[in-house]
DSSP file (Angstrom, degrees, kcal/mol; ACC not computed):
  #  RESIDUE AA STRUCTURE BP1 BP2  ACC     N-H-->O    O-->H-N    N-H-->O    O-->H-N    TCO  KAPPA ALPHA  PHI   PSI    X-CA   Y-CA   Z-CA
    1    1 A M              0   0    0      0, 0.0     2,-0.2     0, 0.0     0, 0.0   0.000 360.0 360.0 360.0 128.5 -160.7   58.9  233.5
    2    2 A T        -     0   0    0      1,-0.1     2,-0.2     0, 0.0   103,-0.0  -0.561 360.0-103.0 -89.3 156.9 -157.2   58.5  232.0
    3    3 A A        -     0   0    0     -2,-0.2    -1,-0.1     1,-0.1     2,-0.1  -0.488  36.4-117.8 -76.3 145.4 -154.1   58.0  234.1
    4    4 A S     >  -     0   0    0     -2,-0.2     4,-2.3     1,-0.1     5,-0.2  -0.385  26.3-108.1 -74.1 161.6 -151.8   61.0  234.6
    5    5 A N  H  > S+     0   0    0      1,-0.2     4,-2.4     2,-0.2     5,-0.2   0.890 121.8  53.3 -56.0 -40.7 -148.3   60.8  233.3
    6    6 A E  H  > S+     0   0    0      2,-0.2     4,-2.8     1,-0.2    -1,-0.2   0.923 107.9  49.7 -61.8 -43.7 -147.0   60.6  236.9
    7    7 A Q  H  > S+     0   0    0      1,-0.2     4,-2.5     2,-0.2    -1,-0.2   0.893 109.1  52.7 -63.5 -38.7 -149.3   57.6  237.5
    8    8 A I  H  X S+     0   0    0     -4,-2.3     4,-2.4     2,-0.2    -1,-0.2   0.938 111.8  45.6 -62.3 -46.0 -148.1   55.9  234.3
    9    9 A L  H  X S+     0   0    0     -4,-2.4     4,-2.8     2,-0.2     5,-0.2   0.932 111.9  51.1 -64.6 -44.9 -144.4   56.3  235.4
   10   10 A R  H  X S+     0   0    0     -4,-2.8     4,-2.2     1,-0.2    -1,-0.2   0.906 111.0  49.2 -58.2 -41.7 -145.2   55.1  239.0
   11   11 A H  H  X S+     0   0    0     -4,-2.5     4,-1.4    -5,-0.2    -2,-0.2   0.941 110.7  50.3 -63.3 -47.1 -146.9   52.0  237.5
   12   12 A F  H >< S+     0   0    0     -4,-2.4     3,-0.7     1,-0.2     4,-0.5   0.946 111.7  47.5 -54.0 -51.7 -143.9   51.4  235.2
   13   13 A L  H >< S+     0   0    0     -4,-2.8     3,-1.4     1,-0.3     4,-0.5   0.885 108.0  56.0 -61.1 -40.3 -141.4   51.6  238.1
   14   14 A A  H >X S+     0   0    0     -4,-2.2     3,-0.9     1,-0.3     4,-0.6   0.794  94.7  67.8 -63.5 -27.3 -143.6   49.3  240.3
   15   15 A L  H <X>S+     0   0    0     -4,-1.4     5,-1.8    -3,-0.7     4,-0.7   0.708  84.9  71.6 -68.5 -19.8 -143.4   46.6  237.6
   16   16 A W  H X45S+     0   0    0     -3,-1.4     3,-0.8    -4,-0.5    47,-0.7   0.903  94.2  54.1 -58.2 -40.2 -139.7   46.2  238.3
   17   17 A A  H <45S+     0   0    0     -3,-0.9    -1,-0.2    -4,-0.5    -2,-0.2   0.757 112.9  41.6 -70.4 -24.1 -140.5   44.6  241.6
   18   18 A V  H 3<5S-     0   0    0     -4,-0.6    -1,-0.2    -3,-0.4    -2,-0.2   0.380 106.7-123.4-105.6   3.7 -142.9   42.0  240.0
   19   19 A R  T <<5 +     0   0    0     -3,-0.8     2,-1.1    -4,-0.7     3,-0.2   0.900  50.9 160.1  64.5  44.0 -140.6   41.3  237.0
   20   20 A D     >< +     0   0    0     -5,-1.8     4,-2.4     1,-0.2     5,-0.2  -0.620   7.1 162.9-103.4  77.0 -143.2   42.1  234.3
   21   21 A A  H  > S+     0   0    0     -2,-1.1     4,-2.4     1,-0.2    -1,-0.2   0.869  76.9  52.1 -58.8 -37.6 -141.2   42.8  231.2
   22   22 A E  H  > S+     0   0    0     -3,-0.2     4,-1.9     2,-0.2    -1,-0.2   0.928 111.5  45.7 -65.9 -46.0 -144.2   42.5  229.0
   23   23 A G  H  > S+     0   0    0      2,-0.2     4,-0.7     1,-0.2    -2,-0.2   0.869 113.7  50.1 -65.1 -36.7 -146.2   45.0  231.0
   24   24 A M  H >< S+     0   0    0     -4,-2.4     3,-0.8     1,-0.2     4,-0.3   0.920 110.7  48.0 -69.3 -43.0 -143.4   47.4  231.2
   25   25 A A  H >< S+     0   0    0     -4,-2.4     3,-1.6     1,-0.2    -1,-0.2   0.852 103.8  62.3 -65.8 -33.9 -142.7   47.3  227.5
   26   26 A A  H 3< S+     0   0    0     -4,-1.9    -1,-0.2     1,-0.3    -2,-0.2   0.731  93.1  64.7 -63.4 -22.7 -146.5   47.8  226.8
   27   27 A L  T << S+     0   0    0     -3,-0.8    80,-3.0    -4,-0.7    -1,-0.3   0.599  90.7  83.7 -77.3 -10.8 -146.3   51.2  228.5
   28   28 A F  E <  S-a  107   0A   0     -3,-1.6    80,-0.2    -4,-0.3    18,-0.1  -0.618  89.0-106.0 -89.6 150.9 -143.9   52.5  225.8
   29   29 A A  E >   -     0   0A   0     78,-2.7     3,-2.4    -2,-0.2    17,-0.2  -0.351  42.4-102.3 -60.1 155.4 -145.0   53.9  222.4
   30   30 A E  E 3  S+     0   0A   0      1,-0.3    16,-2.0    15,-0.1    17,-0.3   0.858 126.5  33.1 -53.6 -37.0 -144.3   51.5  219.6
   31   31 A D  E 3  S+     0   0A   0     14,-0.2    -1,-0.3    15,-0.1    -2,-0.0   0.047  93.7 144.1-105.8  24.1 -141.2   53.5  218.7
   32   32 A G  E <   -     0   0A   0     -3,-2.4    13,-3.7    12,-0.1     2,-0.4  -0.123  41.9-133.4 -65.7 161.7 -140.3   54.5  222.3
   33   33 A I  E     -aB 109  44A   0     75,-1.2    77,-2.5    11,-0.2     2,-0.5  -0.968  14.6-168.2-123.1 130.9 -136.8   54.9  223.6
   34   34 A Y  E     -aB 110  43A   0      9,-2.6     9,-3.1    -2,-0.4     2,-0.6  -0.971  17.5-174.7-117.3 114.7 -135.3   53.5  226.8
   35   35 A D  E     -a  111   0A   0     75,-3.4    77,-2.6    -2,-0.5     2,-1.2  -0.919  21.9-169.2-120.0 107.9 -131.9   55.1  227.2
   36   36 A N  E >   -a  112   0A   0     -2,-0.6     3,-2.1     5,-0.2     5,-0.4  -0.823  25.7-154.1 -88.2  95.8 -129.5   54.1  230.1
   37   37 A V  G >  S+     0   0    0     75,-2.0     3,-1.6    -2,-1.2    -1,-0.2   0.783  82.1  57.3 -52.1 -42.7 -127.3   57.0  229.3
   38   38 A P  G 3  S+     0   0    0      0, 0.0    -1,-0.3     0, 0.0    75,-0.1   0.760 102.5  57.2 -63.5 -18.6 -124.0   55.7  230.7
   39   39 A F  G <  S-     0   0    0     -3,-2.1    -2,-0.2     1,-0.1    -3,-0.0   0.475  94.8-144.9 -94.2  -0.8 -124.2   52.7  228.4
   40   40 A K  S <  S+     0   0    0     -3,-1.6    -3,-0.1    -4,-0.4    -1,-0.1   0.335  71.3  89.2  66.5  -4.4 -124.4   54.8  225.2
   41   41 A K        -     0   0    0     -5,-0.4    -5,-0.2     2,-0.0    -1,-0.1  -0.837  63.1-158.2-128.5  97.6 -126.8   52.5  223.3
   42   42 A P        -     0   0    0      0, 0.0     2,-0.5     0, 0.0    -7,-0.2  -0.322  21.5-117.4 -71.1 154.0 -130.5   53.1  223.8
   43   43 A M  E     -B   34   0A   0     -9,-3.1    -9,-2.6     6,-0.0     2,-0.5  -0.804  32.0-160.8 -86.9 130.5 -133.1   50.5  223.2
   44   44 A V  E     +B   33   0A   0     -2,-0.5     4,-0.4   -11,-0.2   -11,-0.2  -0.966  50.7  14.6-121.7 122.3 -135.4   51.8  220.4
   45   45 A G  S  > S-     0   0    0    -13,-3.7     4,-2.5    -2,-0.5   -14,-0.2   0.156  86.3 -87.7  95.8 147.6 -138.9   50.3  220.0
   46   46 A R  H  > S+     0   0    0    -16,-2.0     4,-3.0     1,-0.2     5,-0.2   0.863 123.7  55.1 -57.0 -38.8 -141.1   48.1  222.2
   47   47 A T  H  > S+     0   0    0    -17,-0.3     4,-2.3     2,-0.2    -1,-0.2   0.931 110.9  43.7 -65.6 -45.0 -139.6   44.9  220.9
   48   48 A A  H  > S+     0   0    0     -4,-0.4     4,-2.6     2,-0.2    -1,-0.2   0.912 114.5  50.6 -65.2 -41.4 -136.0   45.9  221.8
   49   49 A I  H  X S+     0   0    0     -4,-2.5     4,-2.6     2,-0.2    -2,-0.2   0.927 111.0  48.1 -62.8 -46.2 -137.1   47.3  225.1
   50   50 A R  H  X S+     0   0    0     -4,-3.0     4,-2.5    -5,-0.2    -2,-0.2   0.922 112.0  50.3 -58.2 -45.0 -139.0   44.0  226.0
   51   51 A R  H  X S+     0   0    0     -4,-2.3     4,-2.1    -5,-0.2    -2,-0.2   0.936 112.4  46.3 -58.4 -48.8 -135.9   41.9  224.9
   52   52 A W  H  X S+     0   0    0     -4,-2.6     4,-2.2     1,-0.2    -2,-0.2   0.920 112.2  50.1 -66.3 -42.8 -133.6   44.0  227.1
   53   53 A L  H  X S+     0   0    0     -4,-2.6     4,-2.1     1,-0.2    -1,-0.2   0.920 108.9  53.1 -59.2 -44.1 -136.0   43.9  230.1
   54   54 A G  H  X S+     0   0    0     -4,-2.5     4,-0.7     1,-0.2    -1,-0.2   0.892 107.7  50.7 -57.6 -41.9 -136.2   40.1  229.7
   55   55 A M  H >X S+     0   0    0     -4,-2.1     3,-0.7     1,-0.2     4,-0.6   0.888 107.9  54.2 -64.2 -39.6 -132.4   39.9  229.8
   56   56 A C  H >X S+     0   0    0     -4,-2.2     4,-2.1     1,-0.2     3,-1.4   0.918 106.1  51.4 -58.8 -43.5 -132.4   42.0  233.0
   57   57 A F  H 3< S+     0   0    0     -4,-2.1    -1,-0.2     1,-0.3    -2,-0.2   0.623  96.6  68.4 -74.4 -12.8 -134.8   39.6  234.7
   58   58 A E  H << S+     0   0    0     -4,-0.7    -1,-0.3    -3,-0.7    -2,-0.2   0.759 115.8  26.6 -69.9 -23.5 -132.6   36.6  233.8
   59   59 A H  H << S+     0   0    0     -3,-1.4     2,-0.3    -4,-0.6    -2,-0.2   0.695 113.8  70.2-110.7 -27.2 -130.1   38.0  236.3
   60   60 A L     <  -     0   0    0     -4,-2.1    27,-0.2     1,-0.2     3,-0.1  -0.728  56.5-156.3-100.0 141.0 -132.2   40.0  238.8
   61   61 A T  S    S-     0   0    0     25,-2.8     2,-0.3     1,-0.4    26,-0.2   0.885  77.0 -57.2 -71.1 -40.5 -134.6   38.7  241.3
   62   62 A R  E     -C   86   0A   0     24,-1.6    24,-2.8    -3,-0.1     2,-0.4  -0.949  45.0-112.1-179.8 174.2 -136.2   42.2  241.2
   63   63 A I  E     -C   85   0A   0    -47,-0.7     2,-0.6    -2,-0.3    22,-0.2  -0.990  20.3-154.4-125.7 123.1 -135.7   45.9  241.5
   64   64 A D  E     -C   84   0A   0     20,-2.6    20,-3.2    -2,-0.4     2,-0.5  -0.870  16.8-155.9 -93.9 121.7 -137.3   47.8  244.4
   65   65 A V  E     -C   83   0A   0     -2,-0.6     2,-0.6    18,-0.2    18,-0.2  -0.870  12.0-169.7-106.0 127.9 -137.7   51.4  243.5
   66   66 A E  E     -C   82   0A   0     16,-2.3    16,-2.7    -2,-0.5     2,-0.5  -0.968  17.5-143.1-112.7 116.7 -138.0   54.2  246.0
   67   67 A I  E     +C   81   0A   0     -2,-0.6    14,-0.3    14,-0.2     3,-0.1  -0.687  21.3 177.1 -79.4 122.1 -139.0   57.5  244.5
   68   68 A L  E     -     0   0A   0     12,-2.7     2,-0.3    -2,-0.5    13,-0.2   0.866  68.0  -1.6 -92.3 -45.9 -137.1   60.3  246.3
   69   69 A N  E     -C   80   0A   0     11,-1.8    11,-2.6     2,-0.0    -1,-0.4  -0.994  62.7-175.9-148.0 143.5 -138.3   63.3  244.3
   70   70 A I  E     +C   79   0A   0     -2,-0.3     2,-0.3     9,-0.2     9,-0.2  -0.997   4.4 173.3-143.5 138.1 -140.7   63.7  241.3
   71   71 A A  E     -C   78   0A   0      7,-2.3     7,-3.2    -2,-0.4     2,-0.3  -0.997   7.3-172.5-142.7 141.9 -141.7   66.7  239.3
   72   72 A S  E     +C   77   0A   0     -2,-0.3     2,-0.3     5,-0.2     5,-0.2  -0.975  12.3 178.0-138.2 152.0 -143.7   67.0  236.2
   73   73 A Q  E >   -C   76   0A   0      3,-2.5     3,-2.3    -2,-0.3     2,-0.1  -0.883  65.6 -49.4-151.9 118.0 -144.7   69.6  233.7
   74   74 A D  T 3  S-     0   0    0     -2,-0.3   -69,-0.2     1,-0.3    28,-0.1  -0.355 126.8  -9.4  57.8-122.1 -146.8   68.8  230.6
   75   75 A E  T 3  S+     0   0    0     -2,-0.1    27,-2.7    -3,-0.1     2,-0.3   0.576 120.9  86.8 -81.3 -11.0 -145.3   65.8  228.9
   76   76 A W  E <   -CD  73 101A   0     -3,-2.3    -3,-2.5    25,-0.2     2,-0.4  -0.729  49.0-177.3-105.4 141.5 -142.1   65.7  231.0
   77   77 A I  E     -CD  72 100A   0     23,-2.5    23,-2.9    -2,-0.3     2,-0.5  -0.999  10.6-159.9-130.0 135.6 -141.3   64.1  234.3
   78   78 A L  E     -CD  71  99A   0     -7,-3.2    -7,-2.3    -2,-0.4     2,-0.5  -0.970  17.4-176.0-110.6 130.3 -138.1   64.3  236.3
   79   79 A C  E     -CD  70  98A   0     19,-2.5    19,-2.4    -2,-0.5     2,-0.5  -0.944  15.0-166.1-135.6 113.9 -137.7   61.5  238.8
   80   80 A E  E     +CD  69  97A   0    -11,-2.6   -12,-2.7    -2,-0.5   -11,-1.8  -0.848  31.0 156.4 -93.9 130.4 -134.9   61.0  241.4
   81   81 A R  E     -CD  67  96A   0     15,-2.9    15,-2.8    -2,-0.5     2,-0.5  -0.931  45.5-123.3-148.7 169.3 -135.0   57.6  242.8
   82   82 A L  E     -CD  66  95A   0    -16,-2.7   -16,-2.3    -2,-0.3     2,-0.7  -0.972  24.6-160.8-117.5 112.2 -133.1   54.8  244.5
   83   83 A D  E     -CD  65  94A   0     11,-2.5    11,-2.1    -2,-0.5     2,-0.9  -0.853   3.7-158.5 -95.6 114.9 -133.2   51.5  242.6
   84   84 A V  E     -CD  64  93A   0    -20,-3.2   -20,-2.6    -2,-0.7     2,-0.5  -0.831   8.9-151.3 -97.0 107.2 -132.3   48.6  244.9
   85   85 A H  E     -CD  63  92A   0      7,-2.8     7,-3.2    -2,-0.9     2,-0.6  -0.676  11.1-158.3 -79.8 124.6 -131.2   45.7  242.6
   86   86 A V  E     +CD  62  91A   0    -24,-2.8   -25,-2.8    -2,-0.5   -24,-1.6  -0.935  19.5 170.2-112.0 118.9 -132.0   42.4  244.3
   87   87 A I  E >  S- D   0  90A   0      3,-2.0     3,-2.2    -2,-0.6     2,-0.3  -0.937  70.1 -52.5-127.8 107.2 -130.1   39.3  243.3
   88   88 A G  T 3  S-     0   0    0     -2,-0.5   -27,-0.0     1,-0.3   -28,-0.0  -0.498 123.1 -19.4  63.0-123.8 -130.8   36.5  245.7
   89   89 A D  T 3  S+     0   0    0     -2,-0.3     2,-0.4    -3,-0.1    -1,-0.3   0.347 115.2 104.3 -97.8   6.3 -130.1   37.9  249.2
   90   90 A R  E <   -D   87   0A   0     -3,-2.2    -3,-2.0     2,-0.0     2,-0.5  -0.748  51.5-165.7 -89.9 133.3 -127.9   40.8  247.9
   91   91 A H  E     -D   86   0A   0     -2,-0.4    -5,-0.2    -5,-0.2    -7,-0.0  -0.963   7.3-176.1-118.9 113.0 -129.5   44.2  247.9
   92   92 A M  E     -D   85   0A   0     -7,-3.2    -7,-2.8    -2,-0.5     2,-0.2  -0.906  12.9-149.1-118.0 107.5 -127.5   46.7  245.8
   93   93 A P  E     -D   84   0A   0      0, 0.0    -9,-0.2     0, 0.0   -11,-0.0  -0.526  13.5-175.3 -79.7 137.6 -128.7   50.4  245.8
   94   94 A L  E     -D   83   0A   0    -11,-2.1   -11,-2.5    -2,-0.2     2,-0.2  -0.954  20.1-138.0-133.4 114.1 -128.2   52.5  242.8
   95   95 A P  E     -D   82   0A   0      0, 0.0    20,-0.5     0, 0.0     2,-0.3  -0.524  30.4-176.6 -72.0 136.9 -129.1   56.2  242.8
   96   96 A V  E     -D   81   0A   0    -15,-2.8   -15,-2.9    -2,-0.2     2,-0.4  -0.985  22.9-160.3-137.0 143.3 -130.8   57.2  239.5
   97   97 A M  E     -DE  80 113A   0     16,-2.4    16,-3.2    -2,-0.3     2,-0.4  -0.996  20.4-166.6-120.7 129.9 -132.1   60.4  238.0
   98   98 A G  E     -DE  79 112A   0    -19,-2.4   -19,-2.5    -2,-0.4     2,-0.5  -0.905  18.8-162.0-120.2 144.0 -134.6   59.9  235.1
   99   99 A A  E     -DE  78 111A   0     12,-2.6    12,-2.6    -2,-0.4     2,-0.4  -0.994  24.1-177.2-118.9 120.5 -136.1   62.3  232.5
  100  100 A I  E     -DE  77 110A   0    -23,-2.9   -23,-2.5    -2,-0.5     2,-0.5  -0.960  17.0-162.8-126.7 134.1 -139.2   60.8  231.1
  101  101 A R  E     -DE  76 109A   0      8,-2.7     7,-2.6    -2,-0.4     8,-1.5  -0.968   9.9-174.7-116.8 127.0 -141.5   62.1  228.3
  102  102 A I  E     - E   0 107A   0    -27,-2.7     2,-0.4    -2,-0.5     5,-0.2  -0.981   0.7-175.6-124.6 128.6 -145.0   60.6  228.1
  103  103 A V  E >   - E   0 106A   0      3,-2.5     3,-1.6    -2,-0.5    -2,-0.0  -0.986  69.7 -12.0-126.3 127.0 -147.3   61.5  225.2
  104  104 A E  T 3  S-     0   0    0     -2,-0.4    -1,-0.1     1,-0.3     3,-0.1   0.858 130.0 -50.8  54.0  39.6 -150.9   60.3  224.9
  105  105 A G  T 3  S+     0   0    0      1,-0.2     2,-0.4  -102,-0.1    -1,-0.3   0.514 118.4 101.3  81.1   6.7 -150.5   57.8  227.7
  106  106 A K  E <  S- E   0 103A   0     -3,-1.6    -3,-2.5   -78,-0.0     2,-0.5  -0.963  74.4-118.3-126.2 142.7 -147.4   56.2  226.3
  107  107 A I  E     +aE  28 102A   0    -80,-3.0   -78,-2.7    -2,-0.4    -5,-0.2  -0.653  32.0 172.4 -76.3 122.4 -143.7   56.6  227.3
  108  108 A V  E    S+     0   0A   0     -7,-2.6   -75,-1.2    -2,-0.5     2,-0.3   0.650  70.8  17.6-102.1 -21.5 -141.8   57.9  224.2
  109  109 A M  E     +aE  33 101A   0     -8,-1.5    -8,-2.7   -77,-0.2     2,-0.5  -0.930  55.6 177.0-150.8 125.5 -138.5   58.5  226.0
  110  110 A L  E     -aE  34 100A   0    -77,-2.5   -75,-3.4    -2,-0.3     2,-0.6  -0.959  12.7-178.5-126.9 114.2 -137.2   57.2  229.3
  111  111 A R  E     -aE  35  99A   0    -12,-2.6   -12,-2.6    -2,-0.5     2,-0.4  -0.949   5.5-166.5-118.9 112.8 -133.7   58.4  229.9
  112  112 A D  E     -aE  36  98A   0    -77,-2.6   -75,-2.0    -2,-0.6     2,-0.5  -0.851   2.6-162.6-104.6 134.3 -131.9   57.2  233.1
  113  113 A Y  E     + E   0  97A   0    -16,-3.2   -16,-2.4    -2,-0.4     2,-0.3  -0.952  25.6 143.4-114.0 130.3 -128.7   58.8  234.4
  114  114 A F        -     0   0    0     -2,-0.5     2,-0.7   -18,-0.2   -18,-0.1  -0.971  55.2 -84.5-157.3 167.6 -126.6   56.9  237.0
  115  115 A D     >  -     0   0    0    -20,-0.5     4,-1.7    -2,-0.3     3,-0.4  -0.681  28.0-158.6 -86.5 116.1 -122.9   56.4  237.8
  116  116 A R  H  > S+     0   0    0     -2,-0.7     4,-2.1     1,-0.2    -1,-0.2   0.830  92.1  59.0 -61.9 -32.6 -121.5   53.6  235.7
  117  117 A Q  H  > S+     0   0    0      2,-0.2     4,-2.7     1,-0.2    -1,-0.2   0.890 103.0  52.9 -64.5 -39.5 -118.6   53.1  238.2
  118  118 A T  H  > S+     0   0    0     -3,-0.4     4,-2.2     2,-0.2    -1,-0.2   0.933 107.9  51.3 -62.4 -43.8 -121.2   52.4  241.0
  119  119 A V  H  <>S+     0   0    0     -4,-1.7     5,-2.7     1,-0.2     6,-0.6   0.923 111.5  47.3 -57.4 -43.9 -122.8   49.7  238.7
  120  120 A T  H ><5S+     0   0    0     -4,-2.1     3,-1.4     5,-0.2    -2,-0.2   0.916 110.7  51.4 -64.8 -43.7 -119.4   48.2  238.2
  121  121 A E  H 3<5S+     0   0    0     -4,-2.7    -1,-0.2     1,-0.3    -2,-0.2   0.845 107.7  52.9 -62.1 -34.3 -118.7   48.2  241.9
  122  122 A L  T 3<5S-     0   0    0     -4,-2.2    -1,-0.3    -5,-0.2    -2,-0.2   0.535 117.3-116.3 -79.9  -4.3 -122.0   46.5  242.6
  123  123 A G  T < 5S+     0   0    0     -3,-1.4    -3,-0.2    -4,-0.3    -2,-0.1   0.755  84.9 114.4  78.0  26.1 -121.0   43.8  240.1
  124  124 A M      <       0   0    0     -5,-2.7    -4,-0.2    -6,-0.2    -5,-0.1   0.404 360.0 360.0-108.0   1.5 -123.9   44.6  237.8
  125  125 A G              0   0    0     -6,-0.6    -5,-0.2    -5,-0.2    -6,-0.1   0.446 360.0 360.0-160.7 360.0 -122.0   45.9  234.7
């Protein structure tokens, strides 16, 4: 039995809490794209995604993800969530909306939308 696209996304999001950049990058297609839309420069390819995730974990203790709403149709998933960025004893919540495309068990596009001003106010960007 293969994992559903929703299960793949849930697994990816759970890996934030255990800081598994390698495992997260492995869920992407070789030429997959991770696009944090407010920052205008998507990571393209597993190597770039792994490198970016590794840099995130240099600063973050972890991210605890709470899925608020999720909907999927065919290859696409829409996921509203609250990402709580943890740095030491600081817990900084960031509302996020994601559009994710998964093809043949691999993430080919993960596009996250969030308020860049909120990121700045939380001291994360």
